Residue frames as a rotation matrix with the C-alpha (Angstrom) as fourth column:
MET 1
0.141 0.291 0.946 -0.33
-0.368 0.903 -0.223 20.60
-0.919 -0.317 0.234 15.10
VAL 2
-0.805 -0.497 -0.325 0.78
-0.510 0.298 0.807 18.22
-0.304 0.815 -0.494 12.35
ALA 3
0.270 0.923 -0.275 -1.98
-0.942 0.194 -0.274 16.92
-0.199 0.333 0.922 10.08
LEU 4
-0.205 -0.260 0.944 -2.20
-0.182 0.957 0.225 13.17
-0.962 -0.125 -0.244 9.78
SER 5
-0.862 -0.078 -0.501 -2.07
-0.507 0.134 0.851 11.55
0.001 0.988 -0.155 6.37
PRO 6
0.168 0.982 -0.087 -5.33
-0.983 0.174 0.059 10.05
0.073 0.076 0.994 5.18
ASP 7
-0.279 -0.153 0.948 -6.00
-0.412 0.911 0.026 6.39
-0.867 -0.383 -0.317 5.89
ALA 8
-0.911 0.010 -0.412 -6.27
-0.367 0.439 0.820 3.84
0.189 0.898 -0.396 3.11
LYS 9
-0.144 0.953 0.266 -9.89
-0.842 0.024 -0.539 2.84
-0.520 -0.301 0.799 2.52
THR 10
0.872 0.357 0.335 -9.66
-0.128 0.827 -0.547 0.30
-0.473 0.434 0.767 -0.33
VAL 11
-0.224 -0.954 -0.201 -6.86
-0.665 -0.001 0.747 -1.45
-0.712 0.301 -0.634 -2.19
GLU 12
0.927 0.371 0.052 -6.71
-0.202 0.612 -0.765 -3.19
-0.315 0.699 0.642 -5.55
VAL 13
0.026 -0.938 0.345 -3.68
0.102 0.345 0.933 -5.20
-0.994 0.011 0.105 -6.63
LEU 14
0.803 0.133 -0.581 -2.40
-0.514 -0.338 -0.788 -4.14
-0.301 0.932 -0.203 -10.06
PRO 15
0.845 -0.534 0.031 0.20
0.460 0.697 -0.550 -5.76
0.272 0.479 0.835 -12.33
ASP 16
0.118 -0.954 0.275 3.93
0.416 -0.204 -0.886 -5.29
0.902 0.219 0.373 -11.74
TYR 17
-0.277 -0.258 -0.925 3.70
0.947 0.091 -0.309 -4.84
0.165 -0.962 0.219 -7.95
HIS 18
-0.870 0.142 0.473 1.52
-0.141 -0.989 0.039 -1.74
0.473 -0.033 0.880 -7.95
LEU 19
-0.530 0.735 -0.424 -1.44
0.819 0.313 -0.481 -1.00
-0.221 -0.602 -0.767 -5.70
LEU 20
-0.465 0.524 0.713 -4.44
0.126 -0.758 0.640 1.18
0.876 0.388 0.286 -6.51
VAL 21
-0.613 0.123 -0.780 -5.42
0.790 0.117 -0.602 2.76
0.017 -0.985 -0.169 -3.21
SER 22
0.106 0.649 0.754 -8.38
0.239 -0.752 0.614 4.95
0.965 0.115 -0.235 -2.31
PHE 23
-0.842 -0.460 -0.283 -7.98
0.417 -0.220 -0.882 7.12
0.343 -0.860 0.377 0.76
ASP 24
-0.147 0.852 -0.502 -10.56
0.976 0.043 -0.213 8.42
-0.160 -0.522 -0.838 3.20
ASN 25
-0.355 0.020 -0.935 -10.08
0.064 -0.997 -0.046 11.96
-0.933 -0.077 0.352 1.87
GLY 26
0.672 0.735 -0.088 -11.46
-0.107 -0.020 -0.994 10.86
-0.732 0.678 0.065 -1.53
GLU 27
0.139 -0.704 -0.696 -8.12
-0.964 -0.258 0.069 10.69
-0.228 0.662 -0.714 -3.35
ILE 28
0.929 0.012 0.369 -7.16
0.073 0.974 -0.215 7.65
-0.362 0.226 0.904 -5.42
LYS 29
0.354 -0.898 -0.262 -3.45
-0.910 -0.395 0.124 6.94
-0.215 0.194 -0.957 -5.87
ILE 30
0.864 -0.210 -0.457 -1.08
-0.016 0.897 -0.441 4.30
0.503 0.388 0.772 -7.18
PHE 31
0.541 -0.704 0.460 1.69
-0.719 -0.103 0.688 2.98
-0.437 -0.703 -0.562 -4.96
ASP 32
0.499 -0.503 -0.706 4.70
-0.473 0.524 -0.708 1.24
0.726 0.687 0.024 -6.53
VAL 33
0.916 -0.106 0.386 5.87
-0.298 0.463 0.835 -1.56
-0.267 -0.880 0.393 -4.24
ASN 34
0.784 -0.615 -0.086 8.91
0.309 0.506 -0.806 -2.43
0.539 0.605 0.586 -6.41
PRO 35
0.088 -0.831 0.549 11.37
-0.454 -0.524 -0.721 -0.26
0.887 -0.186 -0.423 -4.42
LEU 36
0.319 0.109 0.942 10.44
-0.946 0.098 0.309 -2.16
-0.058 -0.989 0.135 -1.24
LEU 37
0.946 0.215 -0.243 11.11
-0.254 0.957 -0.142 -5.61
0.202 0.196 0.960 -2.65
SER 38
0.153 -0.962 -0.225 14.85
0.002 0.228 -0.974 -5.35
0.988 0.148 0.036 -2.01
ARG 39
-0.253 -0.186 0.950 14.26
-0.895 -0.329 -0.303 -4.84
0.368 -0.926 -0.083 1.73
LYS 40
-0.931 -0.252 -0.263 14.47
-0.155 0.927 -0.341 -7.98
0.330 -0.277 -0.902 3.81
CYS 41
-0.723 0.676 0.144 11.15
-0.071 0.135 -0.988 -7.49
-0.687 -0.725 -0.049 5.60
TYR 42
0.160 0.822 -0.547 9.28
-0.730 -0.274 -0.627 -7.13
-0.665 0.499 0.556 2.29
GLN 43
-0.790 -0.568 -0.233 10.81
-0.581 0.571 0.579 -10.21
-0.196 0.593 -0.781 0.60
PRO 44
-0.577 0.604 0.549 7.57
0.360 0.792 -0.493 -12.24
-0.733 -0.086 -0.675 0.96
LEU 45
0.292 0.753 -0.590 5.86
-0.236 -0.541 -0.807 -9.78
-0.927 0.375 0.019 -1.40
LYS 46
-0.552 -0.553 -0.625 7.97
-0.757 0.018 0.653 -11.09
-0.349 0.833 -0.428 -4.28
ASN 47
-0.864 0.395 0.311 5.60
0.437 0.896 0.076 -14.07
-0.248 0.201 -0.947 -4.29
ILE 48
-0.852 0.512 0.113 2.77
-0.313 -0.670 0.673 -12.70
0.420 0.538 0.731 -6.44
GLU 49
-0.089 0.839 -0.536 0.20
0.415 0.520 0.746 -14.95
0.905 -0.157 -0.395 -4.77
PHE 50
-0.203 -0.068 -0.977 1.18
0.973 -0.129 -0.193 -13.53
-0.113 -0.989 0.092 -1.38
PHE 51
-0.970 -0.205 -0.132 1.28
0.184 -0.970 0.157 -9.99
-0.161 0.128 0.979 -2.79
SER 52
-0.606 0.789 0.102 -2.28
-0.070 -0.180 0.981 -10.42
0.792 0.588 0.164 -4.07
LEU 53
-0.077 0.553 -0.830 -3.47
0.882 0.426 0.202 -10.95
0.465 -0.716 -0.520 -0.46
ALA 54
-0.934 -0.303 0.187 -3.22
0.210 -0.893 -0.399 -7.20
0.288 -0.333 0.898 0.20
SER 55
0.136 0.981 -0.141 -6.05
0.819 -0.032 0.573 -5.88
0.557 -0.193 -0.808 2.35
ILE 56
-0.203 -0.108 0.973 -6.87
-0.248 -0.956 -0.158 -2.89
0.947 -0.274 0.167 4.56
GLU 57
0.284 0.270 -0.920 -6.61
0.837 0.398 0.375 -2.95
0.468 -0.877 -0.113 8.33
ASN 58
0.448 -0.025 -0.893 -6.83
0.691 -0.624 0.364 0.21
-0.567 -0.781 -0.263 10.45
GLY 59
0.869 0.000 -0.494 -6.04
-0.230 -0.885 -0.405 2.43
-0.438 0.466 -0.769 7.46
CYS 60
-0.162 -0.984 -0.073 -2.93
-0.715 0.066 0.696 0.43
-0.680 0.165 -0.714 6.48
ILE 61
0.467 0.113 -0.877 -2.24
-0.719 0.625 -0.303 -1.91
0.514 0.772 0.373 3.59
THR 62
-0.003 -0.427 0.904 -1.57
-0.852 0.474 0.221 -5.26
-0.523 -0.770 -0.365 5.23
TRP 63
0.059 -0.040 -0.997 -0.63
-0.604 0.794 -0.067 -8.82
0.795 0.606 0.023 4.36
PRO 64
0.907 0.233 -0.350 -0.56
0.083 0.716 0.693 -11.97
0.412 -0.658 0.630 6.48
ASN 65
0.284 -0.809 -0.514 2.23
0.919 0.383 -0.097 -12.33
0.276 -0.445 0.852 9.06
ASN 66
0.563 0.055 -0.825 1.95
0.569 -0.749 0.339 -8.70
-0.599 -0.660 -0.453 10.23
LEU 67
-0.607 -0.712 0.354 3.46
0.746 -0.357 0.562 -7.22
-0.274 0.605 0.748 7.08
ASP 68
0.528 0.846 -0.079 2.16
0.772 -0.517 -0.370 -3.72
-0.353 0.134 -0.926 6.36
ILE 69
-0.486 -0.563 0.668 2.82
0.729 -0.683 -0.046 -0.31
0.482 0.465 0.743 4.86
ASP 70
-0.535 0.200 -0.821 2.27
0.608 -0.583 -0.539 2.72
-0.586 -0.788 0.191 7.05
PRO 71
0.443 0.818 0.367 -0.55
0.853 -0.258 -0.454 4.98
-0.277 0.514 -0.812 5.77
GLU 72
0.637 -0.270 -0.722 1.65
-0.160 -0.963 0.218 8.10
-0.754 -0.023 -0.656 5.85
TRP 73
-0.492 -0.868 0.063 4.37
-0.218 0.193 0.957 6.44
-0.843 0.457 -0.285 3.77
LEU 74
-0.348 0.470 0.812 1.74
0.803 0.596 -0.001 4.93
-0.484 0.651 -0.584 1.48
TYR 75
0.699 0.707 -0.111 0.09
0.581 -0.651 -0.489 8.31
-0.417 0.277 -0.865 0.87
GLU 76
0.494 -0.561 -0.665 3.27
-0.354 -0.828 0.435 10.36
-0.794 0.021 -0.607 0.49
ASP 77
-0.566 -0.822 0.058 4.97
-0.332 0.292 0.897 7.93
-0.754 0.488 -0.439 -1.92
SER 78
-0.094 0.621 0.779 1.93
0.754 0.555 -0.352 7.34
-0.650 0.554 -0.520 -4.11
VAL 79
-0.979 -0.136 -0.154 1.09
-0.005 -0.734 0.679 9.16
-0.205 0.666 0.717 -7.33
ALA 80
-0.261 0.942 -0.209 -2.34
-0.601 -0.328 -0.728 10.47
-0.755 -0.065 0.653 -8.29
TYR 81
-0.577 0.222 0.786 -4.45
0.575 0.794 0.198 8.09
-0.580 0.566 -0.586 -10.33
LYS 82
-0.775 0.256 -0.578 -5.90
-0.492 -0.818 0.297 9.73
-0.397 0.515 0.760 -13.43
């Protein structure tokens, strides 16, 4: 059986399109959103006011208009926060 990635529990918007995310396994990581900004579906995040609306819904980072980042992707592509 494949283990599921932890769900996001809290999110804090950091400068330069980074997110500080705590997960339900106790880990805290930083996710760099910059690589996503070139993708069409993530274009709205270039607006820093919109980007700052990040919140948690069902373990995912979400924004208005059904924009989100999957918790598995979020966890795997984040780096440990020291």
